[in-house]
Residue frames relative to the residue before (quaternion, step in Angstrom):
aa qw qx qy qz dx dy dz
X 1.0000 0.0000 0.0000 0.0000 0.00 0.00 0.00
X 0.6310 0.5345 -0.3346 0.4520 3.59 1.01 -0.80
X 0.6379 0.5323 -0.3304 0.4479 3.58 1.01 -0.84
X 0.6629 0.4947 -0.3049 0.4722 3.57 0.93 -0.86
X 0.6290 0.5380 -0.3359 0.4495 3.57 1.03 -0.75
X 0.6722 0.4852 -0.2933 0.4762 3.59 0.95 -0.86
X 0.6699 0.5237 -0.2780 0.4469 3.55 1.13 -0.70
X 0.5802 0.6426 -0.3584 0.3493 3.56 1.14 -0.64
X 0.4053 -0.6735 0.5636 0.2538 3.57 -1.16 0.71
X 0.0055 0.8333 -0.5512 0.0423 3.58 -0.71 1.06
X 0.4266 0.7056 -0.4675 0.3186 3.61 1.23 0.22
X 0.6299 -0.5848 0.3536 0.3690 3.61 -1.07 0.69
X 0.7796 0.3078 -0.1598 0.5215 3.59 1.01 -0.80
X 0.4581 0.7070 -0.4263 0.3293 3.56 1.26 0.39
X 0.2264 -0.7345 0.6179 0.1657 3.52 -1.39 0.05
X 0.0644 0.7630 -0.6377 0.0846 3.56 -1.00 0.93
X 0.2533 0.8183 -0.4436 0.2634 3.51 0.32 1.30
X 0.1134 -0.7248 0.6756 0.0731 3.52 -1.12 0.87
X 0.1390 0.8168 -0.5351 0.1647 3.55 -0.49 1.17
X 0.3494 -0.6813 0.5850 0.2675 3.53 -1.35 0.05
X 0.1406 -0.7900 0.5960 0.0309 3.54 -0.89 1.05
X 0.4296 -0.6798 0.5252 0.2783 3.58 -0.96 0.84
X 0.0327 0.7956 -0.5977 0.0932 3.55 -0.46 1.28
X 0.8288 -0.2119 0.0910 0.5098 3.54 -0.40 1.29
X 0.8051 -0.3457 0.1391 0.4614 3.53 0.77 1.12
X 0.7173 0.3609 -0.2570 0.5378 3.60 1.26 0.02
X 0.4008 -0.6610 0.5757 0.2664 3.53 -1.18 0.68
X 0.0145 -0.8405 0.5391 -0.0533 3.59 -0.30 1.27
X 0.5095 -0.6909 0.4435 0.2576 3.53 -1.03 0.98
X 0.0037 0.7879 -0.6124 0.0643 3.55 -0.82 1.11
X 0.1423 -0.7849 0.6027 0.0204 3.55 -0.93 1.05
X 0.0333 -0.8276 0.5573 -0.0584 3.59 -0.50 1.24
X 0.0850 0.8062 -0.5784 0.0915 3.59 -0.74 1.06
X 0.3377 0.7259 -0.5650 0.1996 3.56 -1.02 0.79
X 0.5057 -0.6811 0.4492 0.2805 3.57 -1.12 0.64
X 0.7886 0.0902 -0.0513 0.6061 3.58 1.25 -0.32
X 0.3605 -0.7728 0.4830 0.1990 3.57 -0.43 1.19
X 0.5764 0.5739 -0.3890 0.4325 3.59 1.24 -0.14
X 0.5206 0.6365 -0.4139 0.3906 3.61 1.24 -0.24
X 0.6258 -0.5004 0.4166 0.4294 3.60 -1.22 0.27
X 0.3363 -0.7658 0.5271 0.1506 3.54 -1.15 0.70
X 0.1769 -0.7657 0.6131 0.0808 3.56 -0.96 0.99
X 0.1439 -0.7562 0.6335 0.0782 3.56 -0.89 1.00
X 0.2120 -0.7987 0.5572 0.0821 3.55 -0.59 1.22
X 0.1597 -0.7703 0.6133 0.0705 3.58 -0.89 1.01
X 0.3038 -0.7991 0.4919 0.1649 3.56 -0.34 1.24
X 0.5467 -0.6485 0.4438 0.2890 3.52 -1.30 0.38
X 0.2310 0.7665 -0.5886 0.1125 3.48 -1.28 -0.53
X 0.3772 0.2824 -0.5003 -0.7264 1.47 -0.38 -2.49
X 0.7888 0.3441 -0.2661 0.4343 3.50 -1.39 0.31
X 0.5528 0.5729 -0.4156 0.4399 3.57 1.01 0.83
X 0.1410 -0.8312 0.5327 0.0741 3.63 0.32 1.21
X 0.1538 -0.8430 0.5150 0.0227 3.57 -0.96 0.87
X 0.2865 0.7829 -0.5183 0.1907 3.63 1.14 0.30
X 0.7243 0.4182 -0.2427 0.4915 3.59 0.98 -0.81
X 0.6055 0.5322 -0.3571 0.4718 3.60 1.31 0.03
X 0.7599 0.4400 -0.1952 0.4369 3.54 0.95 -0.91
X 0.3555 0.7779 -0.4733 0.2108 3.59 1.23 0.13
X 0.6286 0.5446 -0.3573 0.4249 3.63 1.02 -0.67
X 0.6602 0.4623 -0.2975 0.5117 3.57 1.08 -0.69
X 0.6648 0.5472 -0.3182 0.3966 3.58 0.82 -1.01
X 0.6706 0.5117 -0.3201 0.4312 3.58 0.92 -0.82
X 0.6152 0.5607 -0.3395 0.4382 3.59 1.26 -0.33
X 0.7671 0.3756 -0.1977 0.4811 3.61 1.15 -0.41
X 0.4892 0.7048 -0.4278 0.2845 3.61 1.20 -0.17
X 0.5533 0.5779 -0.4089 0.4390 3.62 1.22 -0.15
X 0.7756 0.3677 -0.1558 0.4888 3.55 1.10 -0.75
X 0.7967 0.1622 -0.0539 0.5797 3.57 1.18 -0.58
X 0.3597 -0.6342 0.6199 0.2900 3.50 -1.35 0.33
X 0.1794 -0.8210 0.5406 0.0397 3.54 -0.59 1.23
X 0.1042 -0.8077 0.5803 0.0064 3.55 -0.77 1.10
X 0.0863 -0.7523 0.6521 0.0355 3.54 -0.90 1.07
X 0.0891 -0.8101 0.5790 -0.0212 3.54 -1.13 0.68
X 0.2917 -0.7120 0.6095 0.1910 3.57 -0.90 0.92
X 0.3366 -0.7929 0.4736 0.1837 3.55 -0.28 1.27
X 0.7232 -0.4300 0.3264 0.4307 3.53 -1.31 0.36
X 0.8305 0.2632 -0.1911 0.4523 3.54 -0.95 0.91
X 0.7772 0.2851 -0.1921 0.5271 3.61 1.16 0.13
X 0.8439 0.2438 -0.1557 0.4519 3.51 -1.39 0.30
X 0.8357 -0.1598 0.1329 0.5084 3.53 -1.07 -0.80
X 0.6007 0.5575 -0.3594 0.4463 3.58 1.12 -0.60
X 0.6343 0.5275 -0.3359 0.4545 3.60 0.94 -0.81
X 0.7060 0.4656 -0.2847 0.4514 3.58 0.76 -0.99
X 0.6117 0.5518 -0.3476 0.4477 3.59 1.10 -0.62
X 0.7901 0.3029 -0.1273 0.5176 3.58 1.08 -0.79
X 0.3302 0.7922 -0.4706 0.2046 3.57 1.28 0.16
X 0.6504 0.5440 -0.3296 0.4153 3.59 0.96 -0.77
X 0.7491 0.3785 -0.2126 0.5003 3.60 1.10 -0.62
X 0.8003 0.1060 -0.0631 0.5867 3.61 1.17 -0.46
X 0.0083 -0.8652 0.5014 -0.0004 3.61 0.68 1.08
X 0.7440 0.3893 -0.2136 0.4994 3.60 1.11 -0.61
X 0.4528 -0.7246 0.4212 0.3042 3.57 1.28 0.30
X 0.1719 0.8210 -0.5270 0.1366 3.56 0.94 0.80
X 0.6918 0.4721 -0.2885 0.4641 3.60 1.14 -0.51
X 0.6079 0.5859 -0.3505 0.4053 3.62 1.25 -0.18
X 0.2912 0.7051 -0.6086 0.2183 3.54 -0.48 1.27
X 0.7204 -0.4900 0.2687 0.4107 3.58 -1.24 0.29
X 0.6490 0.5087 -0.3293 0.4599 3.59 0.94 -0.78
X 0.6368 0.5049 -0.3263 0.4827 3.57 1.05 -0.73
X 0.6147 0.5553 -0.3456 0.4409 3.58 1.06 -0.74
X 0.6364 0.5191 -0.3304 0.4652 3.60 0.97 -0.81
X 0.6895 0.4668 -0.2853 0.4747 3.57 0.91 -0.88
X 0.6033 0.5320 -0.3594 0.4732 3.60 1.14 -0.52
X 0.6061 0.5305 -0.3515 0.4772 3.59 1.02 -0.76
X 0.6766 0.5073 -0.3019 0.4401 3.56 0.85 -0.96
X 0.6483 0.5092 -0.3207 0.4665 3.57 0.97 -0.81
X 0.6590 0.4931 -0.3114 0.4750 3.59 0.99 -0.78
X 0.6149 0.5314 -0.3426 0.4713 3.59 1.02 -0.76
X 0.6555 0.5066 -0.3139 0.4638 3.58 0.91 -0.87
X 0.6368 0.5270 -0.3210 0.4624 3.58 0.98 -0.83
X 0.6869 0.4892 -0.2863 0.4549 3.58 0.84 -0.99
X 0.6617 0.5024 -0.3089 0.4630 3.58 0.95 -0.86
X 0.6638 0.4955 -0.3079 0.4680 3.58 0.93 -0.85
X 0.7075 0.4798 -0.2800 0.4368 3.56 0.80 -0.97
X 0.8017 0.2923 -0.1332 0.5042 3.58 0.89 -0.94
X 0.4596 -0.7283 0.4171 0.2906 3.55 1.32 0.42
X 0.3695 0.6993 -0.5081 0.3409 3.53 0.78 1.16
X 0.3938 -0.6797 0.5587 0.2659 3.54 -1.24 0.47
X 0.8028 0.0591 0.0203 0.5930 3.56 1.10 -0.77
X 0.2286 -0.7300 0.6184 0.1802 3.54 -1.35 0.25
X 0.4339 -0.6200 0.5702 0.3197 3.53 -1.37 0.13
X 0.2173 -0.7737 0.5830 0.1195 3.58 -0.84 0.96
X 0.0268 -0.7708 0.6364 -0.0141 3.55 -0.93 1.00
X 0.0028 0.8224 -0.5678 0.0344 3.57 -0.75 1.02
X 0.1942 -0.7793 0.5883 0.0936 3.56 -1.01 0.86
X 0.8578 0.0000 -0.0204 0.5136 3.58 -0.95 1.01
X 0.8084 0.0421 -0.0086 0.5871 3.65 -0.51 -1.07
X 0.6284 0.5509 -0.3330 0.4367 3.58 1.03 -0.75
X 0.6191 0.5296 -0.3496 0.4626 3.58 1.19 -0.43
X 0.5764 0.5330 -0.3767 0.4917 3.60 1.18 -0.46
X 0.6596 0.5036 -0.2884 0.4776 3.53 0.97 -0.95
X 0.6658 0.5294 -0.3032 0.4296 3.57 0.95 -0.90
X 0.6765 0.4754 -0.3011 0.4751 3.59 0.86 -0.92
X 0.6357 0.5197 -0.3332 0.4634 3.59 0.99 -0.77
X 0.6604 0.5081 -0.3142 0.4550 3.58 0.99 -0.80
X 0.7040 0.4570 -0.2922 0.4584 3.60 0.78 -0.93
X 0.5869 0.5528 -0.3730 0.4592 3.60 1.20 -0.42
X 0.7264 0.4392 -0.2319 0.4751 3.56 1.02 -0.84
X 0.8143 0.1669 -0.0509 0.5537 3.59 1.01 -0.83
X 0.0399 0.8494 -0.5259 0.0207 3.63 0.71 0.95
X 0.6053 0.5907 -0.3522 0.4008 3.59 1.11 -0.60
X 0.7005 0.4560 -0.2656 0.4805 3.60 1.22 -0.34
X 0.6956 0.4698 -0.2424 0.4864 3.57 1.31 -0.10
X 0.3775 -0.7266 0.5371 0.2026 3.55 -0.93 1.01
X 0.7675 -0.1428 0.1483 0.6071 3.58 0.85 -1.03
X 0.2706 -0.7449 0.5854 0.1711 3.54 -1.31 0.32
X 0.0527 -0.7653 0.6403 0.0409 3.56 -1.11 0.78
X 0.1438 -0.7800 0.6061 0.0589 3.55 -0.75 1.11
X 0.1464 -0.7823 0.6026 0.0587 3.59 -0.79 1.05
X 0.8050 -0.0119 -0.0262 0.5925 3.59 -0.63 1.04
X 0.0233 0.8744 -0.4844 0.0188 3.52 1.05 0.91
X 0.2944 -0.7475 0.5752 0.1541 3.54 -0.83 1.06
X 0.1386 -0.7762 0.6119 0.0620 3.56 -0.95 0.95
X 0.7463 -0.2137 0.1811 0.6037 3.57 0.79 -1.08
X 0.3761 -0.7335 0.5197 0.2247 3.58 -0.59 1.12
X 0.6341 0.5416 -0.3342 0.4392 3.59 0.98 -0.81
X 0.6824 0.4742 -0.2920 0.4736 3.58 0.88 -0.91
X 0.6055 0.5569 -0.3532 0.4455 3.59 1.05 -0.70
X 0.6718 0.4937 -0.3136 0.4544 3.60 0.89 -0.87
X 0.6266 0.5293 -0.3333 0.4649 3.59 1.05 -0.73
X 0.6542 0.5017 -0.3124 0.4719 3.60 0.95 -0.86
X 0.6567 0.5148 -0.3155 0.4518 3.58 0.92 -0.88
X 0.6513 0.5181 -0.3082 0.4609 3.55 0.97 -0.88
X 0.6771 0.4910 -0.2930 0.4632 3.58 0.87 -0.95
X 0.6265 0.5391 -0.3400 0.4487 3.59 1.04 -0.74
X 0.6791 0.4776 -0.2928 0.4743 3.56 0.89 -0.90
X 0.6275 0.5413 -0.3332 0.4496 3.59 0.99 -0.80
X 0.6846 0.4855 -0.2839 0.4637 3.56 1.08 -0.66
X 0.7219 0.4400 -0.2368 0.4787 3.57 1.25 -0.36
X 0.7045 0.4662 -0.2595 0.4681 3.56 1.08 -0.74
X 0.5039 -0.6381 0.4933 0.3091 3.56 -1.03 0.81
X 0.5844 -0.6363 0.3859 0.3236 3.56 -1.01 0.82
X 0.6973 0.4602 -0.2861 0.4692 3.60 1.11 -0.51
X 0.4162 0.7025 -0.4738 0.3300 3.56 1.26 0.18
X 0.4683 -0.7119 0.4508 0.2658 3.59 -0.74 1.07
X 0.6114 0.5677 -0.3499 0.4261 3.57 1.12 -0.60
X 0.5739 0.6228 -0.3698 0.3820 3.55 1.17 -0.57
X 0.6312 0.5358 -0.3358 0.4493 3.59 1.01 -0.76
X 0.6508 0.5065 -0.3127 0.4713 3.58 0.97 -0.85
X 0.6547 0.5207 -0.3072 0.4539 3.54 0.97 -0.90
X 0.6636 0.5107 -0.3011 0.4562 3.58 0.92 -0.92
X 0.6525 0.5030 -0.3116 0.4734 3.59 0.97 -0.84
X 0.6557 0.5074 -0.3110 0.4648 3.57 0.97 -0.84
X 0.6500 0.5096 -0.3146 0.4677 3.59 1.01 -0.79
X 0.6429 0.5161 -0.3236 0.4643 3.58 0.98 -0.80
X 0.6355 0.5177 -0.3242 0.4723 3.59 1.01 -0.79
X 0.6501 0.5198 -0.3085 0.4604 3.56 1.02 -0.84
X 0.6592 0.5017 -0.3107 0.4661 3.58 0.97 -0.82
X 0.6615 0.5066 -0.3051 0.4612 3.58 1.05 -0.76
X 0.7946 -0.0017 0.0288 0.6064 3.56 1.04 -0.81
X 0.1474 -0.8195 0.5516 0.0498 3.54 -0.14 1.32
X 0.2730 0.7503 -0.5514 0.2419 3.55 0.10 1.33
X 0.7254 -0.4604 0.2893 0.4219 3.56 -1.30 0.24
X 0.6415 0.5386 -0.3323 0.4336 3.59 0.95 -0.83
X 0.7004 0.4506 -0.2708 0.4827 3.60 0.84 -0.97
X 0.6227 0.5371 -0.3393 0.4567 3.57 1.06 -0.74
X 0.6603 0.5098 -0.3133 0.4539 3.59 0.90 -0.89
X 0.6554 0.5113 -0.3102 0.4613 3.59 0.97 -0.83
X 0.6645 0.4984 -0.2967 0.4713 3.56 0.96 -0.87
X 0.6745 0.5025 -0.2991 0.4506 3.57 0.94 -0.88
X 0.5905 0.5628 -0.3769 0.4387 3.60 1.05 -0.62
X 0.6789 0.4808 -0.2871 0.4749 3.58 0.99 -0.82
X 0.6920 0.4715 -0.2960 0.4596 3.60 0.84 -0.94
X 0.6747 0.5037 -0.3130 0.4394 3.59 0.90 -0.86
X 0.6193 0.5337 -0.3535 0.4546 3.59 1.04 -0.69
X 0.6464 0.5025 -0.3187 0.4776 3.57 1.06 -0.72
X 0.6861 0.4900 -0.2969 0.4483 3.57 0.79 -0.98
X 0.6611 0.5134 -0.3159 0.4467 3.59 0.90 -0.87
X 0.6474 0.5201 -0.3154 0.4591 3.57 1.07 -0.72
X 0.7476 0.3654 -0.1995 0.5175 3.57 1.23 -0.43
X 0.6100 0.4894 -0.3659 0.5045 3.57 1.21 0.57
X 0.0731 -0.8623 0.4988 0.0483 3.61 0.53 1.12
X 0.7570 0.3587 -0.2166 0.5014 3.61 1.08 -0.50
X 0.3086 0.7595 -0.5146 0.2512 3.59 1.19 0.47
X 0.3445 -0.7287 0.5618 0.1861 3.55 -0.91 1.02
X 0.0648 0.8088 -0.5783 0.0850 3.57 -0.62 1.15
X 0.3202 -0.7168 0.5862 0.2000 3.52 -1.35 0.34
X 0.4760 -0.5996 0.5468 0.3390 3.53 -1.24 0.44
X 0.3439 -0.8023 0.4494 0.1901 3.54 -0.18 1.33
X 0.6575 0.5072 -0.3270 0.4511 3.60 0.91 -0.82
X 0.6474 0.5065 -0.3169 0.4732 3.57 0.99 -0.82
X 0.6355 0.5362 -0.3241 0.4512 3.57 1.00 -0.83
X 0.6665 0.5070 -0.2983 0.4581 3.56 0.94 -0.92
X 0.7829 0.3803 -0.2029 0.4486 3.55 0.62 -1.12
X 0.6138 0.5018 -0.3605 0.4914 3.58 1.30 0.02
X 0.4760 0.7086 -0.4224 0.3047 3.57 1.26 -0.20
X 0.3964 -0.7124 0.5248 0.2447 3.60 -0.91 0.87
X 0.6998 0.4699 -0.2559 0.4732 3.58 1.28 -0.23
X 0.4450 0.7257 -0.4347 0.2939 3.58 1.28 -0.03
X 0.0416 -0.7732 0.6327 0.0101 3.54 -1.08 0.86
X 0.6888 -0.4865 0.3354 0.4200 3.56 -1.25 0.37
X 0.6495 0.5274 -0.3282 0.4385 3.60 0.96 -0.80
X 0.5934 0.5506 -0.3667 0.4584 3.61 1.14 -0.54
X 0.6687 0.4860 -0.2914 0.4815 3.57 0.92 -0.94
X 0.6304 0.5473 -0.3228 0.4460 3.56 0.98 -0.87
X 0.6745 0.4818 -0.2968 0.4742 3.58 0.94 -0.86
X 0.6317 0.5417 -0.3337 0.4429 3.60 0.95 -0.83
X 0.6814 0.4705 -0.2929 0.4781 3.57 0.86 -0.90
X 0.6179 0.5476 -0.3418 0.4488 3.58 1.09 -0.64
X 0.6233 0.5519 -0.3347 0.4415 3.58 1.11 -0.64
X 0.5763 0.5956 -0.3781 0.4125 3.59 1.18 -0.44
X 0.6215 0.4770 -0.3251 0.5296 3.56 1.27 -0.39
X 0.2760 -0.8276 0.4636 0.1547 3.55 0.16 1.34
X 0.6663 0.5070 -0.3086 0.4513 3.57 0.91 -0.91
X 0.6787 0.4872 -0.2903 0.4667 3.55 0.92 -0.92
X 0.6368 0.5276 -0.3224 0.4607 3.56 1.02 -0.81
X 0.6560 0.5030 -0.3118 0.4685 3.58 0.97 -0.84
X 0.6510 0.5249 -0.3197 0.4456 3.58 0.91 -0.92
X 0.6952 0.4861 -0.2708 0.4549 3.56 0.96 -0.91
X 0.8018 0.2511 -0.1046 0.5321 3.59 1.10 -0.64
X 0.1598 0.8662 -0.4664 0.0815 3.55 1.26 0.51
X 0.6969 0.4888 -0.3019 0.4293 3.60 0.73 -0.99
X 0.6766 0.4799 -0.2952 0.4741 3.59 0.95 -0.83
X 0.6697 0.4948 -0.3053 0.4620 3.59 0.93 -0.85
X 0.6411 0.5158 -0.3279 0.4640 3.60 0.97 -0.78
X 0.6324 0.5201 -0.3316 0.4686 3.56 1.02 -0.78
X 0.6701 0.5191 -0.3019 0.4362 3.57 0.86 -0.97
X 0.6477 0.5314 -0.3210 0.4417 3.58 0.96 -0.81
X 0.7620 0.3783 -0.1972 0.4872 3.59 1.02 -0.75
X 0.5001 0.7037 -0.4096 0.2949 3.59 1.23 -0.32
X 0.0500 -0.7576 0.6503 0.0261 3.51 -1.23 0.66
X 0.4309 -0.7538 0.4362 0.2364 3.57 -0.50 1.21
X 0.5440 0.6200 -0.4009 0.3986 3.59 1.15 -0.45
X 0.5790 0.5951 -0.3741 0.4131 3.60 1.17 -0.49
X 0.6185 0.5501 -0.3425 0.4445 3.60 1.21 -0.42
X 0.5436 -0.6232 0.3977 0.3974 3.59 1.27 -0.12
X 0.4481 -0.7083 0.4946 0.2299 3.52 -1.34 0.16
X 0.6502 0.5075 -0.3122 0.4714 3.61 1.26 -0.12
X 0.0066 0.8039 -0.5927 0.0497 3.56 -0.71 1.12
X 0.3843 -0.7537 0.5009 0.1826 3.55 -1.07 0.84
X 0.7133 0.3793 -0.2328 0.5414 3.58 1.30 -0.04
X 0.6276 -0.5103 0.4014 0.4295 3.62 -1.21 0.25
X 0.1490 -0.7891 0.5945 0.0410 3.56 -0.95 0.97
X 0.0029 -0.8064 0.5884 -0.0595 3.56 -0.55 1.23
X 0.1070 -0.7901 0.6029 0.0293 3.55 -1.11 0.75
X 0.0507 -0.7753 0.6294 0.0130 3.56 -1.01 0.89
X 0.0824 0.8015 -0.5837 0.1003 3.57 -0.63 1.14
X 0.4838 -0.6361 0.5133 0.3129 3.53 -1.28 0.41
X 0.5633 -0.6257 0.4145 0.3456 3.56 -1.00 0.77
X 0.7346 0.3884 -0.2216 0.5103 3.60 1.17 -0.55
X 0.3362 0.7538 -0.5055 0.2515 3.60 1.15 0.44
X 0.0294 -0.8069 0.5893 -0.0270 3.57 -0.50 1.22
X 0.5279 0.5937 -0.4241 0.4347 3.59 1.27 0.02
X 0.7479 0.0632 -0.0387 0.6596 3.55 1.11 -0.79
X 0.3267 -0.8251 0.4263 0.1752 3.50 0.24 1.40
X 0.4419 -0.7336 0.4535 0.2468 3.59 -0.71 1.10
X 0.6001 0.5447 -0.3703 0.4539 3.61 1.13 -0.47
X 0.6244 0.5184 -0.3256 0.4851 3.57 1.06 -0.77
X 0.6469 0.5060 -0.3110 0.4782 3.59 1.00 -0.83
X 0.6444 0.5406 -0.3277 0.4302 3.59 0.92 -0.86
X 0.6540 0.5018 -0.3101 0.4736 3.56 1.00 -0.79
X 0.6404 0.5071 -0.3218 0.4787 3.58 1.01 -0.79
X 0.6305 0.5646 -0.3233 0.4233 3.56 0.93 -0.95
X 0.6627 0.5208 -0.3078 0.4415 3.60 0.96 -0.82
X 0.6784 0.5128 -0.2967 0.4345 3.61 1.12 -0.51
X 0.6747 0.5352 -0.3129 0.4006 3.61 1.09 -0.51
X 0.2282 -0.7325 0.6273 0.1339 3.50 -1.30 0.58
X 0.1178 0.7721 -0.6110 0.1294 3.55 -0.93 0.98
X 0.6549 -0.5004 0.3658 0.4323 3.62 -1.17 0.39
X 0.7646 -0.0819 0.0479 0.6375 3.54 1.19 -0.61
X 0.0446 0.7940 -0.6055 0.0295 3.57 -1.07 0.70
X 0.0536 0.7790 -0.6241 0.0274 3.55 -1.22 0.53
X 0.1825 -0.7537 0.6237 0.0978 3.52 -1.13 0.79
X 0.1161 -0.7946 0.5957 0.0186 3.57 -0.65 1.18
X 0.1257 -0.7730 0.6192 0.0578 3.56 -0.85 1.01
X 0.2100 -0.8027 0.5501 0.0948 3.57 -0.55 1.18
X 0.4425 -0.7221 0.4766 0.2359 3.54 -0.73 1.13
X 0.8503 0.1977 -0.1761 0.4549 3.52 -1.26 0.72
X 0.6085 0.5616 -0.3522 0.4362 3.60 1.23 0.12
X 0.3547 -0.7139 0.5661 0.2100 3.51 -1.28 0.54
X 0.8565 -0.1605 0.1192 0.4758 3.54 -1.02 -0.87
X 0.7868 0.2706 -0.1314 0.5389 3.61 1.14 -0.52
X 0.0844 -0.8385 0.5367 0.0420 3.63 0.37 1.15
X 0.5942 0.5743 -0.3670 0.4269 3.60 1.14 -0.49
X 0.6797 0.4311 -0.2761 0.5253 3.57 1.26 -0.36
X 0.6800 0.5049 -0.2911 0.4448 3.58 0.94 -0.91
X 0.8010 0.0658 0.0087 0.5949 3.59 0.96 -0.92
X 0.0860 -0.8680 0.4849 0.0630 3.61 0.60 1.09
X 0.6697 0.4968 -0.3165 0.4523 3.61 0.94 -0.79
X 0.6769 0.4738 -0.2895 0.4832 3.59 0.88 -0.92
X 0.6256 0.5347 -0.3337 0.4598 3.55 1.04 -0.77
X 0.6530 0.5131 -0.3121 0.4614 3.58 0.92 -0.89
X 0.6266 0.5351 -0.3352 0.4568 3.58 1.02 -0.74
X 0.6522 0.5026 -0.3126 0.4737 3.57 1.00 -0.79
X 0.6287 0.5327 -0.3332 0.4581 3.58 0.97 -0.84
X 0.6882 0.4784 -0.2879 0.4634 3.59 0.83 -0.95
X 0.6349 0.5262 -0.3311 0.4587 3.58 1.01 -0.78
X 0.6748 0.4987 -0.2991 0.4545 3.58 0.86 -0.94
X 0.7253 0.4517 -0.2604 0.4496 3.57 0.81 -0.97
X 0.5975 0.5514 -0.3717 0.4481 3.59 1.12 -0.47
X 0.5519 0.6112 -0.3962 0.4059 3.59 1.16 -0.47
X 0.7248 0.3917 -0.2222 0.5213 3.55 1.11 -0.74
X 0.7132 0.4535 -0.2574 0.4684 3.57 0.91 -0.95
């Protein structure tokens, strides 16, 4: 109770609200926090797809509420939004990538109208970074700046880079190499979620064993210490452990993510484009991101690589991550 009390927003012009907003025909869960609603507004697009993170990002979020109003959102088809609309869309038939872009736009319009803003800052993590770049490409007039966290460029290319990196490091007589090669061949023959998960289990076990200074968090402790955790959050997390069921429920979004290539969004942007990734990010390979970063043109751009961090630097190093976010956004603001 003391932790929640310290976490609560109590300023006269602040906002601390968990609510449902009608977004293109669905009541969707939106979490808004900030000490002054006149501050710039950050809309966070979680990853996955279908992996809501409001109860994960609280350590980072509490570091920026003095300077920004921070908005988390359980996107269509997942988390609290899914359970709210389960009776009308139990199989997530309305959840696809084009609908996700239009849902972002509807939420941006709601936030701007309600809080008297002309623009918002878009922040996207992993899959949410694919969604974020696609949104700012389509609606640049509504966006002040963009921040991609663990920016996804191409999942297929990332797996190829990871495989080649391990092949260059592991001795040829290593027994694990045969398993890895077979898994990679299966993935190349059929690039689906099942083969990807099997391949990633092998590559991640190797990478983790060779990252002695990787900064990590105890995920269970982080979850159950969250001041924002609800039963529906836990229910959704456990549901994700059922890989087949999770894929069936989110097939259109997952299929899109597996085939997506960020180069299709073009290289010309009308707003500042910032990226923050962990040096050990093997889910969205930082070398692949670096090559993409060199191709884009924007009024301002910067790529920040956070030491000792993996795919989620906002969780691994929330205070340092918040400092980088504030530094980047002050350049424009």
